[in-house]
C-alpha positions, 0 to 999 in steps of 0.5 A: 500500500505504501509503495503504491502511495509513493508511486502515485505521489511520484507519478503525480509530481513528475506529471505536474512538473513535465506539464509545467516544463513543457508549457514553459519551454513551448512558450519560450520557443514559440515566442522566439520562433515568432520573433525570428519569423517577424524579423524575416518578414520585416527584412523582406518588407524592407527590401520590397519597399526599397525597390517599390520606391522611385530609385535609380539603378545602373545596369550592367551586363547583357540586355537580358538578366542584366545586373543592377548596381544600386547607387545609394542603398538604404537597406542592408542587402547582405545575405539577400538578393533580388530578381526582377522577372516578367509575366512569363517568369523570365529573368530580366534584372538581378541585384546580388552579392552572391557570385553565381553563374547567370544560368544558375539564377535562371534555374532558381527562378524557374524552380520558384515559378513552377511552384506557383507559390508567392512565398516559400523556401529554397536551398541554394549552395547548401544554404536555406533561403526564404523568398517572396514574389510580389508585383512591381511596376516600372515607369521607364528606362532612360540612359541606363537608369531604371524608374518604377512605374510600369506594370507587368513586372515581378520582384522576387526577394531572397533572404538567407535564413540558414543561421536563424533556422539553425538557431531554432533547431539548436534551441529546440534540441537544447530544450529537449536535452535540458528537459530530459536531463531535468526530468531525470534529476527531478525523478530521483529528487522526487523519489527521494522526497517521496520516500522521505515523506512516506517514511513517517507514515511507514514508521507509524504503521509499523509502530501501530502493528507492533503496538497491536502485536505487543498489546495482544501478547501482554493480554494473552498471557494473563488471559491464559492464566485466568483461563487455567485458574478458572478451569481449576476452580471448575474442576473442584466445584464441590470445594468451598471458596475458602479452600480455593483462594489460591486460584482466585488470588491468581485470577485477581492478580492477573485481572489487576495486571490487565487493568493496569495495562489497559489503564496505561494504554488509555492514559497514553492515548489521552496524553497524546490526544488531549489538548494542552491544559494551561494552569500554574503547577508547583513543580518543586512540590510535585518532585519533593512529594513524590520523592518523600513517598518513595523514601521509605521504600528506598530505605528498606532496600538500603538505597540512598536518595539525594535531592537537589530541588530548587524551591518555588519552580512553577510551570504551566501544565497539567498537574496529573500529567506532571505528577505521572511524569515524575513518578514514572522516572522515579519508579524507573530509577528505584526499579533498576537501582541495586541495593547499596546504590544511590539515586539523585533527583535534581530540579533547577532553572536554566534561563527560560527552561526547567530541567528535571534530572533523575540519576541512579546507579546500577547495571545501566542500559545497554547501547543496543537498547538505549535508542528504543527505551521510549518505544511502546512495550519495549523491554530489554531481553533480560527485563521482565518487569512491567509492560514497557509503557512507562517511559513511552508515557513519560515521553508523550507527556514531555512532548505534549508540553513541547519539551524534550526527554533524553537518556544516557547510560555509562560507567554504572550511572543512568541519567534521564534528563527532561527539559521543559 
């Protein structure tokens, strides 16, 4: 399911980015293409307008297909040339910088004329040219000078478009290559982001499955014991209740354990889902009171208790949850402190934070277990005490209040540190 969700996110991301890139590249390319086409047309228009205006030309060469030398050109004729033709498509006059045989120009004109198109493209000497045919008029020819005005003549304007055409092809190729490379990079980036985005969901589902499995296991054992003791009671149905107190006691003990387990689970759920309670709580009193309650138990086990609690430390929070937090950490320290050991309780201020530290001597927490001790139902392999929910509840309380909790263990000392 998660892989399908990741693939759907990846496909959606790539599809949207591909569409955006395609639209952006298309807009840029079409705008550039329109600009290039407009420049070509403007240049053809300028050439035609120049030849359409009254101007003087000097003719050179044979009477047919004579070359024209413009005396005072006002248009840049580089990479362009002009042909004048009659109604029959015969070349009459020519103006060109290109050194081609006269017969070649006639062949070019015939090729264009047979197409019956007033504009188009033609390849000449491995270069691409755009041409346009327009009607012109010639007034007269006197003393080697040509004046426009008489009908029946045509002007064929040529403009070299090889470079601009190659530029458009290069631009299109660049867009394709850049687009493909960008999609490849975006694919792997999106894959990485998708995996990162799904990882919390995957971890949540994993924890949920583990929670259900652990809860089922924790409930299965006492239920089996209750069932076994119930069968023992039924097998001795004629005996009195007093004679079967042992079985009843076992049942009550397991029921009490199940009730505590279910209560911890409900408390954990309420702690995570409940809204924050804003009330002033005397944290110093909570720490001192909890330590006082535990002092008699620790004295019996010959465990020394050292308190360093700053007075009058108040915090905005939930009294019940803060009390539960302190009790969990102190109970945890008492549980794993061996006789002749020592427990230190410290509560102080650090600028705008409140720091609560519980330290105890003992065997300590192994490095492989240390990263998991705040997980629900987690217990070290050699630890059979409790349900593994206490530290998970403590972490939930601290995080619900916007604080942090950490644990460290080494040199026979275990430290739990809470910052609020």
